[in-house]
N, C-alpha and C positions, 0 to 999 in steps of 0.2 A: 785646738784643731779638731775637727769632726771628721770621722772616717767611718764609712759603712761598708761592710763586706757581706755578700750574699752567699749562702751555701744551700745545697739541696738537703732534703731529709736523709737521703742515702749517705751523703758526705758527712753529715753530723753524726749519724749512727756509727760509721766506720772510723771516724777521726775526732770524736768528741773531745777527748783530752787535749789534743794538740790545737784544736780550734779554740777552746776555752783559754788555754795558756797563752795563745797569741794575742788575746785582747789586751789593749792598753787603755788607760783612762781617756775618755772621749770617743772611744770606738764602739761600734755596734755590730752585732752579727745577726743578720736577718736570715731566718730559716724559711726556705721556699718549698712549696708543694705544687708541682705543675705550674711553675712560673707565677705563683701567687704567694705573697708573704703570709706566713701563718704564725710566726713568733719572732720576737726581738730579744736577743740576749745582750746584756750590757754588763760591764764589770761592776762589782759591788764597791761602793764608796761609802765609808763611814761618815756620818754627819758629825761635824765638829761641835755644833752647838744645838742640842736638842731641847734646851730649856727656853721657854718663851718668857719674855719679860712683859708681864701684863700691866705693870705699873705705868707704862707709857700710855696705855689705852684705858685706864681705869675710869677717867672722867667720861669718856664716850660710852663705856659699858654701863655706868650708873644711870645714864639718861635713856637707856633703851626701855621701851614700854614693857610692862609686865604682861606676860601671856596668860590667857585664861584657859582653864581646862587642866587635864592631867599632864604630868610630866612624861617625857619619853620613856623613862625607866618604868613608870607605872603602866603605861600602855604596852610596853614590851612584856612585862610580867603577866599582865592579863592575857595577852595574845598567846603566850607560851602555855599558860594554864588551860586555855581553851582548846589547845591542840593536843 
């Protein structure tokens, strides 16, 4: 079930702890400033499986064309060195 609650900046400043504690999985708290949404607060949920099984896609990856030029890490290193 999805539930969204809106609160003003003033409400969140004065009652932050109780507002956060009232969040349940699937709920969102939208912070409003002059009737415009400026932030969304959602409860933290730990990911059960952060490991990606690349073996299922290895055949597709092997057939990708090789890119020419510098790698992203080389480009970033050069960019950082120039700044």
